N, C-alpha and C positions, 0 to 999 in steps of 0.2 A: 765439298759440294758447295757451290756460289748459292749464298740466301738470295730468295726473291722477294720483291716487293710485295706490299699489300695489294697495290694497285694492279702488278703484273699478276699475281696469282689470283685476283676477282677478275682480270680480261682472261684467264687461260681457261675460266671455268664455264665461259660463255661459248667459247668457239670447241666443237667436238673435233681433235687432231685425226680423228680415221675417217671424218665425212667429206665429201666433195660438194662443194657448194657451188650453187649458178651465181653468175656476176650479181644480179640484184639482191641475193641473199648475203654475197659477199660484201658487197660495200656497205651494206647496214651493220655487218659485224666489225669491219675497219672502222667504221664511225663509234659504235658502242664501246670499242675497246681503244682509241683514240683519248688518250688521260692527259699529255700533255698541255701545257699552259699557253700553247702557241698552235698555229696551222699547220698541221704535220703534211708532209709528202706522201702522197700514198705509191708505197714501191712496188713492182713486181718481179718475179724472178720466173723464167720459163725454162725448162730442163728441154733440152733438144736430142733429140735422137743421133748427133755427130760424135766423130774424135777429132777434136782440135788438134792431135798430134800430126796428120794430117794435112797437107796446104789446102787440098780443096775441100777440105771441111772447115775450113775455117771462117765462121760467119760473122760479119763485120758491116756496120754500114751506120746511114742517118738516116732518120726520117722527122718531117716535120709535123708534130702533132696537131691537129685543128683546133683546139682550145688551149694549147701553150701547157707549160708546167706549174703556171703560176709563182715562177720565181723570176728573181730579178737576174738576170743575164749580162754580167757585164765580158763586153766585146772588145779584144784588142787586134789591130789590124797592121801587119808589117808590110806597108807600101811607101811607094813615092810619085811624086808629080800628078797626076790626073787622078790615079787610082787612091791616092791616100785624099784628096779632094773629096772623091766620091765617097768615100769612107766616113768621112766626118759629117758629110750632108745625111747620108742614112741613120745617122745615130751611133755611129762606134763609141765608144767610151775612150779608147786612149788608139792614137794612129801617130806611125814614126816610122823609122829604118834603124839605123846604126844606133842611134841613140836608145831606143827599146833593147836592141839587144845587149848595147854595153850594161844598162842597169838591169837586167836579168842575168846577166853572166857576174857583172863583177858586185851587186849589191843583195842579190836573192831576191829581188822582187816579184811579188807574185798575185799583185791585186787585181787579178781579174778572172775570168771565170773558162773562157773560149779565145782560140787566137784564130786569126785568119792571117794568109801570106798570099802573094802575086809568087810567081814562079822564078820571077827575077831575083826574089830577097830569098830563095831557098837555100843560097849557100850560103848566107851568112846567120839563117836561124837555125841551119842546121847543127851550128854550134852549140846550140842548147838543148840538145837530144836528152843528153843525162839531165837535165835538170826537167823539160817537160815532159819527155815520154813518160816516165812512171806515174806522173800525174795524170796522164791520158791528154795533154793540153798541147801536144805539139802539130802542128798543121800538117794536114796528110791529104793529101788528093783521093784517097779510097773514103774517105767519110766527107767528101765535101768542102775542105777548110784550106786547100791550096787553088787558088782559081785564077782565072784570066783577070785583068784588069778590068773589063767591060762587066763581070760578075760580080765585085767586089760588094757594091750595093747592096744586090738581090740578096748576098750569102749573110750580109749582116744583118737584113732584116731578116731572114727568116730565123738566123741564132738569135736574135732579141725576140723573135714572137714564139720560141719554144722549139728550136729543131733539137734534137737532140741524137747524141751517137752512141751506138751500143758494140758490144764484142763479146763474142763467146769466150768463156773462161775456161779453164783446163777441166772442169768435170760435165762440162756441156751446158753450163747454164749461161743465159743473157739476163741480167740485172736492169733494170731501168724504172727512171719514176715518170708515173703518169699525169701527175697533177698533183691537189691537194686536197684535203679532206673536205673544206668546204666547199668543192664542186659539186655540180650534181651528178646523180647518175649518167644522165644523158651525156655529160662533158665527158666524164672518164671512161663511157662506155666507147665513146669516137675516139678517145684518146690511146685506150687498149687496142680496138679494134685495128685501128690504122697501122700501130707498131706490130702488132701479129701478121695483118696479111702483108707488111713488109719483109717479116720474117719468112711467112711462107712463100714468097717468090725469091728469097736466097736458098731454097733446100736446093742442096746439091746431088747432083745425080747418083753421086756413090754412097748416099745415106741409105741406110737398109732399115726397113722394118719401120715402126712408128716413129714420124718425125717428132712431133709433140706430144712429150712422153709425160709432164706435169708441169704444175704450175701453182702458186700463189700469191698473193697481195697480202699487205699489210701497212700500215701508217708505218712511220719511222720511228718510234718507239713502241710500237704495238706487238699484236700475235700473229705470226702468220695465219693466212684462212687459205686453207687449199681450194684447188677450183677444180671444176666438171670440166675437163678437157675438151670432151664432145660438145658442150654449151659454149665453151671458148672459141673452138673452130668455127663452128654455126654464125660465132657474133663477127668472127674475121672475115668469112665470106661476106657481108655487106659491105664492106669498105676496100 
């Protein structure tokens, strides 16, 4: 059995693993059990009543968090001409075409967090599927990262401001970062409420029974704090 650190053991004693906490209570516990020497992210895991093995129950999308994630996001754009210029003016960190495709393919370069592409670039970008796909970095129209030239600038600004992607895993769980421990309760609540409201809108008609079946939040290196689902749904209804 793996040995636990004293910090982890102390944090474990603060959180009742059987309890279901309101958001206000949970945010307080997340801060109390955040012991790293950096500003940890606040992560949420939501268990949905879906079976991702069925195509019509695959939950996937993107959402712009009103207060961002607190992280610096490096955005790469595959584009040419006016679209490339618009990307640069909007603050993209890297903009190019064949040069960037070759750099990733031949050198294994991955010094970016999000990738955007215009449709005319996708035949070339498609060659990077084996590299970018497993890392969740492949441009995809379903999550709004393959966009027309006239939407490139808007997309770059959204990603820099904190637009996140999410996708349900095999066990029916969606993981996402909703901010930083240093954020206020109001900011974290707005971010979480916006994410959950988006998930609620994506509920497939074929999903049976309770849709949100459980949820927990934690800091990057902290203890999971289970949430009261009823309180969570009430919060989402305000967004």
